C-alpha atoms as one frame of an Amber mdcrd trajectory, in Angstrom:
protein
  14.130  20.297  -5.445  11.469  18.539  -6.320   8.020  17.893  -4.732   7.746
  14.851  -2.411   3.971  13.370  -3.061   1.858  12.790  -0.357  -0.063   9.870
  -2.029   3.482   8.200  -2.379   4.671   8.572   1.003   1.429   7.503   2.570
   0.742   4.543   0.122   4.242   3.796   1.040   4.065   3.555   4.817   0.616
   1.539   4.404   2.519  -1.318   3.113   5.908  -1.193   5.087   3.122  -1.721
   7.768   1.252  -4.526   5.990   4.622  -6.414   5.676   5.078  -6.549   9.108
   1.798  -7.535   9.555   1.918 -10.574   6.236   5.489 -12.068   7.845   3.776
 -12.386  11.170   0.979 -14.807   9.323   3.973 -17.357   8.480   4.270 -18.693
  12.073   0.016 -18.506  12.675  -0.353 -20.806   9.642   2.065 -23.049  10.384
   1.064 -23.063  14.142  -2.175 -22.646  14.499  -3.742 -23.124  10.952  -1.113
 -26.650  10.323  -0.152 -25.145   6.968   3.036 -26.827   5.242   5.716 -24.817
   6.593   6.971 -24.390   2.873   3.760 -22.888   2.118   3.144 -20.516   4.799
   6.383 -18.978   4.186   6.245 -19.142   0.208   2.714 -16.958   1.419   3.589
 -15.576   4.333   6.947 -13.827   3.506   6.186 -13.560   0.009   3.574 -11.364
   0.387   5.955  -9.658   2.587   8.643  -9.204   0.496   5.906  -8.347  -2.956
   4.442  -5.333  -0.120   8.259  -3.564   0.270   8.845  -4.505  -3.457   5.610
  -2.878  -4.365   6.338   0.202  -1.596  10.013   0.608  -3.102   8.144   1.113
  -7.070   5.868   3.542  -6.377   7.377   6.559  -8.322   5.467   4.196 -10.738
   1.760   4.700 -11.838   1.780   0.604 -12.421   2.784  -0.056  -8.693  -0.087
   1.678  -7.452  -2.175  -1.111  -9.289   0.290  -3.710  -8.009  -1.109  -2.325
  -4.827  -4.384  -3.047  -5.085  -3.498  -6.534  -6.058  -1.678  -6.523  -2.653
  -4.582  -5.798  -1.012  -6.783  -8.317  -2.612  -4.288 -11.068  -1.759  -4.750
 -10.190   2.005  -7.811 -10.063   2.487  -7.681 -13.707   0.192  -5.448 -14.847
   3.046  -8.366 -14.334   5.297  -9.115 -17.971   4.232  -6.678 -19.603   5.441
  -6.020 -17.191   8.833  -9.754 -15.635   9.523  -8.624 -12.423  11.249  -6.921
 -11.579   7.779 -10.325 -10.964   6.714 -10.388  -8.209   9.502  -6.692  -7.098
   9.143  -7.131  -7.107   5.390 -10.236  -4.821   5.485  -8.619  -2.335   7.910
  -5.324  -2.305   5.366  -7.419  -1.969   2.458  -9.005   0.766   3.787  -5.769
   2.620   5.079  -4.277   1.721   1.522  -7.860   3.620  -0.165  -8.161   6.261
   1.726  -3.790   6.657   1.498  -5.008   6.756  -2.373  -7.470   8.662  -2.894
  -6.705  11.462  -0.430  -2.926  11.426  -1.703  -3.998  12.048  -4.986  -6.447
  14.725  -4.230  -3.767  16.293  -2.306  -1.633  16.100  -5.339  -4.185  17.581
  -7.782  -4.700  20.362  -5.437  -1.069  21.624  -4.690  -0.928  21.282  -8.837
  -4.129  23.717  -9.416  -2.496  25.882  -6.460   0.759  26.163  -8.347  -0.823
  26.598 -11.749  -2.957  29.727 -10.284   0.477  30.726  -8.255   2.178  30.810
 -11.966  -1.049  32.434 -13.763  -0.864  35.146 -10.873   2.934  35.696 -11.526
   2.060  36.036 -15.165  -0.492  38.161 -15.193   1.560  40.841 -12.900   3.994
  40.876 -16.036
């Protein structure tokens, strides 16, 4: 049975939650910021779909780069919806924590398995 990646799981969860927030920016852009509805739908729902797509592709290393791009786009959305500066920063921080902490867990797990395998070889 293959081990589940903690980095992949945590990053996917962050992107799924962020997708909800980005989808909810669409009516805010239309009603409060008076952005044209087509533009608001393309930007808000497009970023929402991008989050979900990237979350599904996290088995590939390039998807993590795309995840960083999503974080930059969410922060950039703050120029249209000022509250997104705060929410984008929070999600970027959560993304960074999930990414780096998950990678650290993966590295430590690999080192522990290698040490165990080396110990098993020494016992033979």
